[in-house]
Backbone as a printed PyTorch tensor [residue, N CA C, xyz], in Angstrom:
tensor([[[ 60.3660,  19.3390, -36.8410],
         [ 58.9410,  19.6440, -36.9600],
         [ 58.3710,  19.9480, -35.5800]],

        [[ 57.5400,  20.9240, -35.5020],
         [ 56.9290,  21.3320, -34.2490],
         [ 55.9320,  20.2740, -33.7780]],

        [[ 55.9520,  19.9850, -32.4740],
         [ 55.0100,  19.0200, -31.9130],
         [ 53.6130,  19.6250, -31.9370]],

        [[ 52.6090,  18.8580, -32.3980],
         [ 51.2540,  19.4100, -32.4150],
         [ 50.6880,  19.5160, -31.0070]],

        [[ 49.8310,  20.5030, -30.8210],
         [ 49.1180,  20.6010, -29.5470],
         [ 47.9710,  19.6250, -29.5780]],

        [[ 47.7580,  18.9040, -28.4770],
         [ 46.6090,  18.0260, -28.4410],
         [ 46.0540,  17.9370, -27.0360]],

        [[ 44.8010,  17.5710, -27.0060],
         [ 44.0950,  17.4800, -25.7420],
         [ 44.6170,  16.3130, -24.9240]],

        [[ 44.4890,  16.3750, -23.6070],
         [ 44.9320,  15.2480, -22.7840],
         [ 44.1310,  13.9920, -23.1090]],

        [[ 44.6950,  12.8700, -22.7560],
         [ 44.0760,  11.5760, -23.0190],
         [ 42.7210,  11.4830, -22.3240]],

        [[ 41.6650,  11.1320, -23.0810],
         [ 40.3320,  11.0190, -22.4770],
         [ 40.1850,   9.6800, -21.7610]],

        [[ 39.0100,   9.4490, -21.2420],
         [ 38.6700,   8.1450, -20.6910],
         [ 39.0130,   7.0900, -21.7450]],

        [[ 39.7050,   6.0440, -21.3370],
         [ 40.2240,   5.0620, -22.2800],
         [ 39.1540,   4.2450, -22.9920]],

        [[ 38.0200,   4.0050, -22.3320],
         [ 37.0540,   3.1060, -22.9350],
         [ 37.5900,   1.6820, -22.8680]],

        [[ 36.7610,   0.7030, -23.1750],
         [ 37.2040,  -0.6920, -23.0510],
         [ 38.0530,  -1.1610, -24.2210]],

        [[ 38.0150,  -0.4410, -25.3470],
         [ 38.7470,  -0.8650, -26.5370],
         [ 40.0900,  -0.1620, -26.6980]],

        [[ 40.2920,   0.9520, -25.9750],
         [ 41.5220,   1.7190, -26.0770],
         [ 41.2840,   3.0570, -26.7540]],

        [[ 42.3780,   3.7780, -27.0150],
         [ 42.3100,   5.1170, -27.6060],
         [ 43.3350,   5.2620, -28.7170]],

        [[ 43.0710,   6.2320, -29.5930],
         [ 43.9890,   6.5240, -30.6950],
         [ 44.2420,   8.0230, -30.7370]],

        [[ 45.5020,   8.3960, -30.9530],
         [ 45.8860,   9.7910, -31.1350],
         [ 46.2020,   9.9800, -32.6070]],

        [[ 45.4770,  10.9120, -33.2310],
         [ 45.7380,  11.1860, -34.6430],
         [ 45.6450,  12.6680, -34.9110]],

        [[ 46.2820,  13.0610, -36.0020],
         [ 46.3330,  14.4630, -36.3860],
         [ 45.6580,  14.6320, -37.7410]],

        [[ 44.9150,  15.7300, -37.8900],
         [ 44.2730,  16.0890, -39.1530],
         [ 44.8270,  17.4210, -39.6210]],

        [[ 45.0060,  17.5410, -40.9280],
         [ 45.4450,  18.8130, -41.5020],
         [ 44.8050,  18.9600, -42.8850]],

        [[ 44.1700,  20.0950, -43.0960],
         [ 43.5140,  20.3820, -44.3710],
         [ 44.2970,  21.4830, -45.0900]],

        [[ 44.6270,  21.2360, -46.3450],
         [ 45.3160,  22.2350, -47.1690],
         [ 44.4020,  22.5980, -48.3360]],

        [[ 43.5320,  23.6130, -48.1520],
         [ 42.5490,  23.9510, -49.1870],
         [ 43.1640,  24.2930, -50.5430]],

        [[ 44.2900,  24.9950, -50.5590],
         [ 44.8950,  25.4130, -51.8280],
         [ 45.3550,  24.2140, -52.6570]],

        [[ 45.8000,  23.1550, -51.9880],
         [ 46.2760,  21.9770, -52.7200],
         [ 45.2570,  20.8370, -52.7100]],

        [[ 44.0490,  21.1000, -52.1690],
         [ 42.9830,  20.0880, -52.1240],
         [ 43.4510,  18.7910, -51.4530]],

        [[ 44.0780,  18.9340, -50.2760],
         [ 44.5760,  17.7450, -49.5810],
         [ 44.1470,  17.7260, -48.1190]],

        [[ 43.8720,  16.5200, -47.6340],
         [ 43.6860,  16.2650, -46.2100],
         [ 44.7730,  15.2750, -45.8160]],

        [[ 45.5410,  15.6370, -44.7930],
         [ 46.5940,  14.7590, -44.2970],
         [ 46.1620,  14.2110, -42.9410]],

        [[ 46.2430,  12.8930, -42.8020],
         [ 45.9490,  12.2370, -41.5310],
         [ 47.2380,  11.5810, -41.0610]],

        [[ 47.6380,  11.9150, -39.8340],
         [ 48.8050,  11.2670, -39.2360],
         [ 48.3060,  10.3710, -38.1070]],

        [[ 48.5700,   9.0810, -38.2400],
         [ 48.2600,   8.1430, -37.1650],
         [ 49.4680,   8.1810, -36.2330]],

        [[ 49.3050,   8.7530, -35.0510],
         [ 50.4300,   8.9530, -34.1410],
         [ 50.6460,   7.7060, -33.2750]],

        [[ 49.6420,   7.3470, -32.4750],
         [ 49.8020,   6.1640, -31.6260],
         [ 48.4590,   5.7360, -31.0480]],

        [[ 48.4540,   4.5380, -30.4600],
         [ 47.2940,   4.0230, -29.7400],
         [ 47.7260,   3.6880, -28.3130]],

        [[ 46.7690,   3.6810, -27.4030],
         [ 47.0630,   3.3000, -26.0290],
         [ 45.9850,   2.3950, -25.4780]],

        [[ 46.4380,   1.4550, -24.6510],
         [ 45.5430,   0.5550, -23.9080],
         [ 44.5420,  -0.1620, -24.8070]],

        [[ 45.0330,  -0.6900, -25.9330],
         [ 44.1540,  -1.4300, -26.8350],
         [ 43.6850,  -2.7170, -26.1730]],

        [[ 42.5070,  -3.1490, -26.5530],
         [ 41.9970,  -4.4210, -26.0580],
         [ 42.8280,  -5.5540, -26.6720]],

        [[ 43.2700,  -6.4830, -25.8370],
         [ 44.0530,  -7.6220, -26.3210],
         [ 43.1600,  -8.5580, -27.1220]],

        [[ 43.6660,  -9.0100, -28.2680],
         [ 42.9030,  -9.9180, -29.1250],
         [ 43.6060, -11.2660, -29.2890]],

        [[ 44.8770, -11.3560, -28.8770],
         [ 45.6260, -12.5980, -29.0280],
         [ 45.6620, -13.3640, -27.7110]],

        [[ 45.8920, -14.6520, -27.7940],
         [ 45.9490, -15.5260, -26.6240],
         [ 47.0620, -15.1040, -25.6640]],

        [[ 48.0760, -14.4080, -26.2100],
         [ 49.2180, -13.9610, -25.4070],
         [ 48.8710, -12.7660, -24.5150]],

        [[ 47.6730, -12.2020, -24.6840],
         [ 47.3020, -11.0110, -23.9320],
         [ 47.7520,  -9.7300, -24.6190]],

        [[ 48.2490,  -9.8610, -25.8380],
         [ 48.6860,  -8.7010, -26.6310],
         [ 47.8860,  -8.6790, -27.9280]],

        [[ 48.2830,  -7.8160, -28.8360],
         [ 47.7180,  -7.7700, -30.1820],
         [ 48.8400,  -7.4230, -31.1520]],

        [[ 48.5660,  -7.5790, -32.4360],
         [ 49.4760,  -7.1610, -33.5000],
         [ 48.7410,  -6.0750, -34.2970]],

        [[ 48.6340,  -4.8640, -33.7190],
         [ 47.7480,  -3.8550, -34.2990],
         [ 48.3190,  -3.1240, -35.5110]],

        [[ 47.3820,  -2.7480, -36.3810],
         [ 47.6470,  -1.8100, -37.4660],
         [ 46.3790,  -0.9880, -37.6410]],

        [[ 46.4890,   0.1320, -38.3480],
         [ 45.3470,   1.0200, -38.5380],
         [ 45.0250,   1.0930, -40.0270]],

        [[ 43.7330,   0.9220, -40.3260],
         [ 43.2440,   0.9810, -41.7020],
         [ 42.3830,   2.2360, -41.8270]],

        [[ 42.5810,   2.9790, -42.9230],
         [ 41.7890,   4.1880, -43.1670],
         [ 41.0880,   4.0410, -44.5170]],

        [[ 39.7590,   4.1690, -44.4970],
         [ 38.9730,   4.2220, -45.7330],
         [ 38.5630,   5.6630, -45.9620]],

        [[ 38.8900,   6.2100, -47.1180],
         [ 38.4160,   7.5210, -47.5440],
         [ 37.1140,   7.2750, -48.2980]],

        [[ 36.0190,   7.8790, -47.8370],
         [ 34.7320,   7.7010, -48.5050],
         [ 34.1770,   9.0580, -48.9420]],

        [[ 33.4300,   9.0230, -50.0270],
         [ 32.7490,  10.2150, -50.5260],
         [ 31.3160,   9.8160, -50.8660]],

        [[ 30.3490,  10.5020, -50.2270],
         [ 28.9270,  10.1560, -50.3930],
         [ 28.7180,   8.6520, -50.1780]],

        [[ 29.3120,   8.1340, -49.1110],
         [ 29.2000,   6.7330, -48.6800],
         [ 29.8360,   5.7280, -49.6500]],

        [[ 30.5580,   6.1940, -50.6580],
         [ 31.2670,   5.2880, -51.5740],
         [ 32.7370,   5.2450, -51.1760]],

        [[ 33.2880,   4.0360, -51.1090],
         [ 34.6970,   3.8860, -50.7590],
         [ 35.5640,   4.3370, -51.9290]],

        [[ 36.4920,   5.2520, -51.6480],
         [ 37.3640,   5.8270, -52.6690],
         [ 38.7540,   5.1890, -52.6100]],

        [[ 39.3220,   5.1250, -51.4040],
         [ 40.7100,   4.7060, -51.2620],
         [ 40.9190,   4.1010, -49.8730]],

        [[ 41.7820,   3.0670, -49.7990],
         [ 42.1190,   2.4450, -48.5170],
         [ 43.6300,   2.4760, -48.3370]],

        [[ 44.0660,   2.8480, -47.1310],
         [ 45.4850,   2.8120, -46.7800],
         [ 45.6310,   2.1380, -45.4230]],

        [[ 46.8400,   1.6510, -45.1380],
         [ 47.1020,   0.9750, -43.8630],
         [ 48.4550,   1.3970, -43.3140]],

        [[ 48.5580,   1.4040, -41.9850],
         [ 49.8500,   1.6140, -41.3450],
         [ 50.6200,   0.2970, -41.3580]],

        [[ 51.8300,   0.3480, -40.8620],
         [ 52.5960,  -0.8790, -40.6470],
         [ 51.9800,  -1.6320, -39.4630]],

        [[ 52.3260,  -2.8940, -39.3230],
         [ 51.8550,  -3.7250, -38.2010],
         [ 52.8790,  -3.6050, -37.0770]],

        [[ 52.3980,  -3.3930, -35.8690],
         [ 53.2750,  -3.3530, -34.6920],
         [ 52.9950,  -4.6280, -33.8910]],

        [[ 53.9780,  -5.4900, -33.8250],
         [ 53.7610,  -6.8180, -33.2440],
         [ 53.8300,  -6.8230, -31.7240]],

        [[ 52.9400,  -7.6000, -31.1260],
         [ 52.9250,  -7.9220, -29.7040],
         [ 52.9390,  -6.6840, -28.7950]],

        [[ 51.9470,  -5.8140, -29.0000],
         [ 51.8410,  -4.6060, -28.1750],
         [ 50.3870,  -4.1540, -28.0720]],

        [[ 50.0940,  -3.4650, -26.9880],
         [ 48.7810,  -2.8320, -26.8170],
         [ 48.9160,  -1.3070, -26.8620]],

        [[ 50.1600,  -0.8320, -27.0480],
         [ 50.4530,   0.6040, -27.0840],
         [ 51.3720,   0.9380, -28.2610]],

        [[ 50.8940,   0.7050, -29.4850],
         [ 51.7620,   0.9220, -30.6470],
         [ 51.9820,   2.4020, -30.9590]],

        [[ 53.1800,   2.7200, -31.4570],
         [ 53.5130,   4.0620, -31.9310],
         [ 53.7520,   3.9510, -33.4360]],

        [[ 53.0520,   4.7630, -34.2070],
         [ 53.1310,   4.6890, -35.6680],
         [ 53.8380,   5.9010, -36.2770]],

        [[ 53.3310,   7.1090, -35.9940],
         [ 53.8320,   8.3290, -36.6330],
         [ 53.8830,   8.1720, -38.1520]],

        [[ 52.7750,   7.6970, -38.7270],
         [ 52.6850,   7.4830, -40.1710],
         [ 51.6610,   8.4510, -40.7640]],

        [[ 52.0430,   9.0510, -41.8750],
         [ 51.2590,  10.1020, -42.5000],
         [ 50.6300,   9.6240, -43.8080]],

        [[ 49.3670,  10.0160, -44.0310],
         [ 48.6480,   9.6450, -45.2490],
         [ 47.9970,  10.9020, -45.8310]],

        [[ 48.1970,  11.1160, -47.1220],
         [ 47.6520,  12.3030, -47.7920],
         [ 46.5500,  11.8600, -48.7440]],

        [[ 45.4020,  12.5370, -48.6340],
         [ 44.2430,  12.2290, -49.4730],
         [ 43.8950,  13.4650, -50.2940]],

        [[ 43.6030,  13.2610, -51.5680],
         [ 43.1740,  14.3560, -52.4330],
         [ 41.6720,  14.5500, -52.2520]],

        [[ 41.3000,  15.7090, -51.7060],
         [ 39.8930,  16.0260, -51.4570],
         [ 39.6600,  17.4810, -51.8510]],

        [[ 38.8080,  17.7000, -52.8350],
         [ 38.4790,  19.0700, -53.2270],
         [ 37.6390,  19.7140, -52.1320]],

        [[ 37.8940,  20.9880, -51.8990],
         [ 37.2490,  21.7250, -50.8200],
         [ 35.7250,  21.5860, -50.8500]],

        [[ 35.1320,  21.6690, -52.0280],
         [ 33.6630,  21.5850, -52.1190],
         [ 33.1440,  20.1740, -51.8360]],

        [[ 34.0220,  19.1750, -51.8000],
         [ 33.6000,  17.7960, -51.5020],
         [ 33.7570,  17.4400, -50.0250]],

        [[ 34.3600,  18.3330, -49.2280],
         [ 34.6220,  18.0100, -47.8260],
         [ 33.3570,  17.6990, -47.0360]],

        [[ 32.2550,  18.3690, -47.3600],
         [ 31.0300,  18.1500, -46.5700],
         [ 30.4160,  16.7670, -46.8040]],

        [[ 30.8220,  16.0850, -47.8780],
         [ 30.3270,  14.7330, -48.1520],
         [ 31.4440,  13.6900, -48.0290]],

        [[ 32.5550,  14.0770, -47.4080],
         [ 33.7000,  13.1810, -47.2470],
         [ 33.7870,  12.6980, -45.8110]],

        [[ 34.1110,  11.4200, -45.6490],
         [ 34.3450,  10.8580, -44.3230],
         [ 35.5550,   9.9340, -44.3930]],

        [[ 36.1990,   9.7770, -43.2500],
         [ 37.3070,   8.8410, -43.1250],
         [ 36.9360,   7.8400, -42.0410]],

        [[ 36.9060,   6.5610, -42.4130],
         [ 36.6090,   5.4940, -41.4690],
         [ 37.9500,   4.9340, -41.0140]],

        [[ 38.2390,   5.0910, -39.7360],
         [ 39.5250,   4.6810, -39.1730],
         [ 39.2770,   3.4810, -38.2710]],

        [[ 39.9380,   2.3710, -38.5990],
         [ 39.7240,   1.1210, -37.8700],
         [ 41.0560,   0.5770, -37.3800]],

        [[ 41.1330,   0.2800, -36.0780],
         [ 42.3110,  -0.3730, -35.5180],
         [ 42.0510,  -1.8770, -35.5890]],

        [[ 42.9690,  -2.5710, -36.2580],
         [ 42.8220,  -4.0020, -36.5210],
         [ 43.9080,  -4.7890, -35.7970]],

        [[ 43.6390,  -6.0720, -35.5460],
         [ 44.6490,  -6.9970, -35.0270],
         [ 44.9750,  -7.9830, -36.1360]],

        [[ 46.2360,  -8.0130, -36.5560],
         [ 46.6820,  -8.9260, -37.6120],
         [ 46.7610, -10.3390, -37.0450]],

        [[ 46.1030, -11.2790, -37.7240],
         [ 46.1640, -12.6850, -37.3280],
         [ 46.8030, -13.4890, -38.4430]],

        [[ 47.6390, -14.4290, -38.0640],
         [ 48.3270, -15.2480, -39.0720],
         [ 47.4400, -16.3810, -39.5870]],

        [[ 46.6430, -16.9710, -38.7010],
         [ 45.9050, -18.1730, -39.0670],
         [ 44.4310, -17.9440, -39.3790]],

        [[ 43.9000, -16.8310, -38.9250],
         [ 42.4670, -16.5730, -39.1740],
         [ 42.2970, -15.1430, -39.6630]],

        [[ 41.0360, -14.7410, -39.7990],
         [ 40.7250, -13.3890, -40.2460],
         [ 41.2110, -12.3570, -39.2350]],

        [[ 41.6650, -11.2210, -39.7300],
         [ 42.0920, -10.1460, -38.8370],
         [ 40.9050,  -9.6520, -38.0170]],

        [[ 41.1510,  -9.3450, -36.7360],
         [ 40.0870,  -8.9000, -35.8310],
         [ 40.0070,  -7.3830, -35.7970]],

        [[ 38.7940,  -6.8540, -35.6980],
         [ 38.5940,  -5.4260, -35.4790],
         [ 38.7070,  -5.1700, -33.9840]],

        [[ 39.5880,  -4.2510, -33.5930],
         [ 39.6790,  -3.8520, -32.1860],
         [ 38.6640,  -2.7480, -31.9190]],

        [[ 38.6290,  -1.7400, -32.7800],
         [ 37.6860,  -0.6310, -32.6310],
         [ 37.9950,   0.4260, -33.6700]],

        [[ 37.2140,   1.4930, -33.6700],
         [ 37.4530,   2.5200, -34.6700],
         [ 36.6260,   3.7640, -34.4320]],

        [[ 36.6140,   4.6200, -35.4490],
         [ 35.8470,   5.8530, -35.3870],
         [ 35.6560,   6.3730, -36.8070]],

        [[ 34.7490,   7.3150, -36.9350],
         [ 34.4810,   7.9410, -38.2260],
         [ 34.7220,   9.4380, -38.0760]],

        [[ 35.5630,   9.9840, -38.9630],
         [ 35.8410,  11.4160, -38.9610],
         [ 35.1560,  12.0560, -40.1530]],

        [[ 34.4490,  13.1390, -39.8920],
         [ 33.7580,  13.8320, -40.9650],
         [ 32.7870,  14.8360, -40.4040]],

        [[ 32.0740,  15.5240, -41.2790],
         [ 31.1690,  16.5760, -40.8330],
         [ 29.9340,  16.0630, -40.0900]],

        [[ 29.6000,  14.7940, -40.2640],
         [ 28.4050,  14.2580, -39.5990],
         [ 28.7510,  13.0780, -38.6860]],

        [[ 29.8870,  13.1410, -38.0210],
         [ 30.2690,  12.0680, -37.1050],
         [ 29.8080,  12.4370, -35.6930]],

        [[ 30.1590,  11.6230, -34.7070],
         [ 29.7240,  11.9040, -33.3350],
         [ 30.4590,  13.1330, -32.7870]],

        [[ 29.9990,  13.7060, -31.6690],
         [ 30.4800,  15.0280, -31.2250],
         [ 32.0010,  15.1860, -31.1010]],

        [[ 32.7040,  14.2520, -30.4820],
         [ 34.1510,  14.3890, -30.3080],
         [ 34.8750,  14.3910, -31.6510]],

        [[ 34.4620,  13.4790, -32.5490],
         [ 35.0770,  13.3900, -33.8680],
         [ 34.7300,  14.6200, -34.7030]],

        [[ 33.4960,  15.0870, -34.5770],
         [ 33.0700,  16.2720, -35.3390],
         [ 33.8150,  17.5170, -34.8610]],

        [[ 34.0790,  17.5960, -33.5600],
         [ 34.8420,  18.7230, -33.0200],
         [ 36.2580,  18.7330, -33.6220]],

        [[ 36.8750,  17.5610, -33.7290],
         [ 38.2130,  17.4490, -34.3170],
         [ 38.1710,  17.8920, -35.7870]],

        [[ 37.1710,  17.4190, -36.5210],
         [ 36.9920,  17.7730, -37.9340],
         [ 36.8420,  19.2850, -38.0870]],

        [[ 35.9910,  19.8900, -37.2460],
         [ 35.7510,  21.3360, -37.3210],
         [ 37.0100,  22.1320, -36.9700]],

        [[ 37.7840,  21.6470, -35.9870],
         [ 39.0430,  22.3060, -35.6330],
         [ 40.0030,  22.3020, -36.8170]],

        [[ 40.0360,  21.1810, -37.5580],
         [ 40.8840,  21.0850, -38.7470],
         [ 40.4660,  22.1440, -39.7800]],

        [[ 39.1490,  22.2810, -40.0000],
         [ 38.6510,  23.2260, -40.9990],
         [ 38.9110,  24.6760, -40.5910]],

        [[ 38.8780,  24.9510, -39.2810],
         [ 39.0770,  26.3170, -38.7950],
         [ 40.5480,  26.7280, -38.7860]],

        [[ 41.4580,  25.7420, -38.8680],
         [ 42.8950,  26.0380, -38.8290],
         [ 43.5830,  25.4160, -40.0470]],

        [[ 43.3050,  25.9220, -41.2470],
         [ 43.9150,  25.3290, -42.4400],
         [ 45.4440,  25.3560, -42.3730]],

        [[ 46.0450,  24.3180, -42.9530],
         [ 47.5060,  24.1550, -43.0170],
         [ 48.1500,  23.9730, -41.6490]],

        [[ 47.3590,  23.7030, -40.6090],
         [ 47.8820,  23.4880, -39.2570],
         [ 47.4660,  22.1060, -38.7790]],

        [[ 48.4240,  21.2270, -38.4440],
         [ 48.0430,  19.9120, -37.9190],
         [ 47.3230,  20.0520, -36.5720]],

        [[ 46.1920,  19.3860, -36.4440],
         [ 45.4010,  19.4140, -35.2140],
         [ 45.2990,  17.9720, -34.7130]],

        [[ 45.9180,  17.6970, -33.5740],
         [ 45.9190,  16.3380, -33.0350],
         [ 44.9100,  16.2180, -31.9010]],

        [[ 44.3180,  15.0360, -31.7760],
         [ 43.3350,  14.7970, -30.7190],
         [ 43.2560,  13.3060, -30.4360]],

        [[ 43.0490,  12.9810, -29.1580],
         [ 42.7860,  11.5930, -28.7620],
         [ 41.3240,  11.2680, -29.0350]],

        [[ 41.0670,  10.0160, -29.4200],
         [ 39.7040,   9.5330, -29.5980],
         [ 39.5880,   8.1650, -28.9190]],

        [[ 38.4760,   7.9710, -28.2230],
         [ 38.1830,   6.6440, -27.6590],
         [ 37.6530,   5.7740, -28.7810]],

        [[ 38.2020,   4.5690, -28.9120],
         [ 37.7420,   3.6580, -29.9550],
         [ 36.3440,   3.1390, -29.6480]],

        [[ 35.5460,   3.0140, -30.6920],
         [ 34.1740,   2.5070, -30.5660],
         [ 34.0760,   1.1450, -31.2410]],

        [[ 33.0780,   0.3940, -30.8510],
         [ 32.8300,  -0.9170, -31.4700],
         [ 32.3760,  -0.6810, -32.9110]],

        [[ 33.0580,  -1.3060, -33.8590],
         [ 32.7430,  -1.0960, -35.2800],
         [ 32.0730,  -2.3210, -35.9070]],

        [[ 31.6980,  -3.2940, -35.0890],
         [ 31.1140,  -4.5170, -35.6880],
         [ 29.6270,  -4.3850, -35.9030]]])
């Protein structure tokens, strides 16, 4: 498989960054999200590391439709996932569709911690919206981009 082109790593931010790829297939009514990797995540465990995984909520008109998760990568702040998720989204519903992507820290004894996240969709913040628009302008082509994680609490 051809390596996707992606922008260089942006300012890391205090929570870390995530590299993900978006691909829209209008003929088959699918959006594919590939969680590639994270870098410099904020440590949430006493060991100075985290046990990160990524959760994706597919929403339509602010209603939660479907939730998926990556595998957990233990004791790291720089996990590599390369995990792909396919969502059924009709072309006419794309303007009211959003994906809430949250990087979590798995905890054994207490509630899992939110490290950070972002929202992808037509009405998200400028960097995320640019990624979304690039996906729409290049159908059937994976478009990868780094995103700085934001506080989701």
